[in-house]
C-alpha positions in Angstrom: -27.6 40.2 -16.5 -29.1 36.8 -17.4 -25.9 35.7 -19.2 -23.8 36.7 -16.1 -26.1 34.8 -13.8 -26.0 31.7 -16.0 -22.2 31.9 -16.2 -22.0 32.3 -12.4 -24.2 29.2 -11.9 -22.2 27.3 -14.4 -19.0 28.0 -12.6 -20.4 27.1 -9.2 -21.8 23.8 -10.6 -18.4 23.0 -12.2 -16.5 23.7 -8.9 -19.0 21.7 -6.9 -18.5 18.7 -9.3 -14.7 19.0 -9.1 -14.6 19.1 -5.3 -17.4 16.7 -4.6 -16.0 13.4 -3.3 -18.9 11.5 -4.9 -17.3 12.1 -8.3 -13.9 10.6 -7.4 -11.7 9.1 -4.7 -8.6 10.9 -3.5 -5.5 9.2 -4.9 -4.3 7.9 -1.5 -7.8 6.6 -0.7 -8.2 4.2 -3.6 -7.0 1.3 -1.4 -6.6 0.6 2.3 -3.6 -1.3 3.7 -3.7 -2.8 7.2 -2.9 -5.8 9.3 0.8 -5.7 8.3 2.7 -8.5 10.0 5.3 -11.2 9.8 4.1 -14.8 9.2 5.9 -18.1 8.9 5.6 -20.4 5.9 2.4 -21.9 7.4 0.8 -18.5 7.7 1.0 -18.3 11.5 1.6 -14.7 12.8 5.1 -14.1 14.3 6.2 -11.4 16.7 8.6 -8.7 15.6 11.6 -10.7 17.0 12.8 -13.4 14.7 16.0 -15.5 14.4 18.8 -15.0 11.8 18.3 -17.3 8.8 14.6 -17.8 9.7 12.5 -17.4 6.6 9.5 -15.1 7.1 6.8 -13.7 5.0 6.0 -9.9 5.1 2.3 -9.6 4.5 -0.5 -7.0 4.8 -4.2 -6.9 3.8 -4.9 -4.5 0.9 -8.5 -3.6 0.0 -9.8 -1.9 -3.1 -12.1 0.9 -1.9 -13.5 1.6 -5.4 -16.4 0.4 -7.5 -14.0 -0.5 -10.3 -11.1 -2.9 -10.9 -7.8 -1.5 -9.6 -4.4 -2.7 -10.8 -1.8 -2.7 -8.0 1.8 -3.4 -7.1 2.5 -4.5 -3.5 6.1 -3.4 -2.8 8.2 -4.3 0.2 11.5 -2.6 0.9 13.6 -3.7 3.9 16.3 -1.4 5.3 18.9 -2.2 7.9 20.0 0.0 10.8 22.1 2.1 8.5 19.2 2.8 6.2 20.6 0.6 3.5 18.2 -1.4 1.4 18.8 -5.1 2.0 15.7 -6.4 0.2 13.3 -5.1 -2.4 10.5 -7.1 -3.9 7.0 -6.7 -5.4 3.9 -8.5 -6.5 1.5 -7.1 -9.0 -2.1 -7.9 -9.7 -5.7 -6.6 -9.9 -8.4 -6.2 -7.3 -12.1 -6.3 -8.3 -14.4 -3.7 -6.6 -14.1 -3.8 -2.8 -11.9 -7.0 -3.0 -9.3 -7.7 -0.3 -6.1 -9.6 -0.8 -3.2 -10.5 1.4 0.0 -10.7 -0.7 3.3 -11.6 1.0 6.9 -11.5 0.1 9.6 -13.8 1.6 12.7 -12.7 3.4 15.5 -14.4 5.3 17.6 -12.1 7.4 21.3 -13.0 7.2 22.5 -10.7 10.1 21.2 -9.7 13.5 20.0 -6.2 14.0 16.9 -4.0 13.7 15.3 -3.7 10.3 12.5 -1.6 8.9 10.1 -3.1 6.3 8.4 -0.4 4.3 5.2 -1.6 2.5 3.8 0.4 -0.4 0.8 -0.2 -2.7 1.1 1.6 -6.0 -1.0 1.4 -9.2 2.1 0.3 -11.2 5.9 0.3 -11.2 6.0 2.5 -14.3 3.6 5.3 -13.2 4.3 4.9 -9.4 1.0 6.3 -8.2 0.4 5.5 -4.6 -3.0 4.0 -3.8 -2.5 4.3 -0.1 0.0 5.7 2.4 3.0 3.5 3.1 3.2 1.5 6.3 6.2 0.4 8.3 7.0 -2.8 10.2 10.0 -3.0 12.6 11.8 -6.4 12.6 14.4 -7.4 15.2 16.7 -10.3 14.5 19.2 -12.1 16.7 
């Protein structure tokens, strides 16, 4: 009976450790992405409507939510109205604990239309583990 009780307590403690958020952060909560926007070359925020051949930067604020260094890849994929990728770019780096960073990627639209910029933050291109949910930014050009 003592062995069964000890085994039961051991199993309960193991399950509590596995499910306790203190012992780890969920994969999509290792970083936060917000404040996604278009900016000009001077860093001034632009609206969602831009002019064809106007160079813009697609930026967002990413924050490491962990108490350890986190490698990251900031990926921007832009699709046109037909869901065809017209731009794909990325920047990689590392964030120290709780550090925030605002990477940006340049894009110059060649045609008028409605575009969707998808922004991803992964731990690497090779392993493709998402650190946060993707965000979208609609861009209208004329």
